[in-house]
N, C-alpha and C positions, 0 to 999 in steps of 0.2 A: 214473139219476139221483141217488137218494142211497146213497151206499153205506154199509155198514154199518161201524159204528165198530170199530176195533179194539181188542180187549180188552187191557186191560194184564194182563200176568202176575204173579203175586203173586213177590215176591223170596222167593229161599230165605232161611230162616231160619241156614242156613250161613255167609251172607254178614255178616249182622248182627253174628253171634257172632265174626268174624274182626277187624271194625270195632272192637268193644269190648274185643276183647284187644289190637288194635294201639295203642289209645288208653292202656289201662292200663299197656302196658309204655312208651311213651311219656311218661305221667307220673310213673312210677318213675325214668325215666332222668334227668329234669329236677329232680326231688326230690334223687337222688344227686347229683348234678352240683353245684347249688344247695350242699347241706351242705358237700360236700369244699371249695369255693372258700369259705365263711363259717370254716370250721376253718382254712385255709389261712391266711386275711385276718388271724383273730386271733391265730394264731401268730407272725405276723409284727411287728404293731406290739408286741406284749409284748418281745420280742428288741431290735427298737427302742429301746423304752423303756428298757428296763435298760441297753444302752449307750448312751443320752444321759444317763441319771444318771450313769453311769461318767464320761463323757468332759464333765461339766458341772463348770465352774470354779466357785468362790464370787467373786462379785459384790456386795459388800455395799452399795457405793453405788447399785448396781439393786436387789437383794432388800431392802434395809432401805426401806420406804417410810413417810414422814411422813404420817401420816392427820390429825392437829391438832398445832400448836404456838401459844402462847400465852406472852407475857411479860407479867410484872407486875415490879412493883417490891416490894421486901420493904418491912415496917412501917414504917422509916424513912425510904423512899424514895429510898433510894443506892443499892442493892444491885440488879441485874437477877436476875428468878428466873424460871424455864422451867416449863413442864408441857410435856411433850412424849408422843404418843401415835405410837408405832411399829410397824408391820406388817410382819412377816418372809412375804415372798412367795415364797420358797424352799420345796419341798417336800423339799429334801435335805439344807439345812445349818441348823445352828444356830449364833447369833450372839452373841457375848459381846464386853466389854468395849467397849463401841462408843464409837469417837473423833468427836467432834464439832467443829464451828467455828461461834463464833457473830460477826457483823458488825454493827458500829452506825456509822452515818452520817448528814451533815447535810442539809439540803434542797438542798444544792449537790453532791449523790452523794459529796461529801469523806468518807473511813473515818475516824472516830471513833476508832474500838477496836473489836480484833478478837482473839480469843481463842477457844482450844483446850482441850478437857479429854476426859475419859474419863467415860461413863455406865456403872458397875458393875452391870450387868442382862445376863440370858441370855433371848433368845427363841427357841423352838423353832422348827422349820418351820414353817409356816402360822399362827405365833402372832401375838398383839401383847400389847403390854405400856404402859403409862403409868408415867412418872417425872416428879419433879419435882425439882431442882435450881438452888442458888444459881451465878449465873457472877460478871461482874465488877462494879466500880462503876459504875454507869448513867451513862453521858456525858452532860454538859449540853449542849443542843443537838440530841439526837439527835431525826431526823426517822422515819428507818425501820430496824428492824432485820432480820438473817435466820439461820436456823439452819439446817444442813446435817450431813448422816452424812457423814463423810469415809472413816473405815475400821472394819472390825472382826474381829475373832478369827473362825475360821470352823473348824465341826467338821462333818462327814458323819456322817448318821446311818444 
């Protein structure tokens, strides 16, 4: 009625060693595969970045960002004086001789005066500078005014 339980045979140590060796070989293969993919992916972006820099064109209207701009009147109250902080977001181009345009308008958005000029400064890649300059006689009846970068000379680094 009661049967004798079957005795489990102990596994041979040979099978354990084979399984351990197989796991080690698989782990090494995975490490080699991952490292070869990492080195291949690092080489491609470096080449792509170099090609992108070579193909990138200077765009001062985009690269020269106005961080802050402030218009004040001179001590006589007749001449517009601008304080402008500009950042060069390009990592490739240095910009100099920055051309700008100022616009003065009344409450009805009628343009009272516009002026263009050149700021004689140089901004290196990823650099920023602040400058102050006098513009035109401040028009009577001005409600709003605007400063914008129009162009600049570029030089690749």
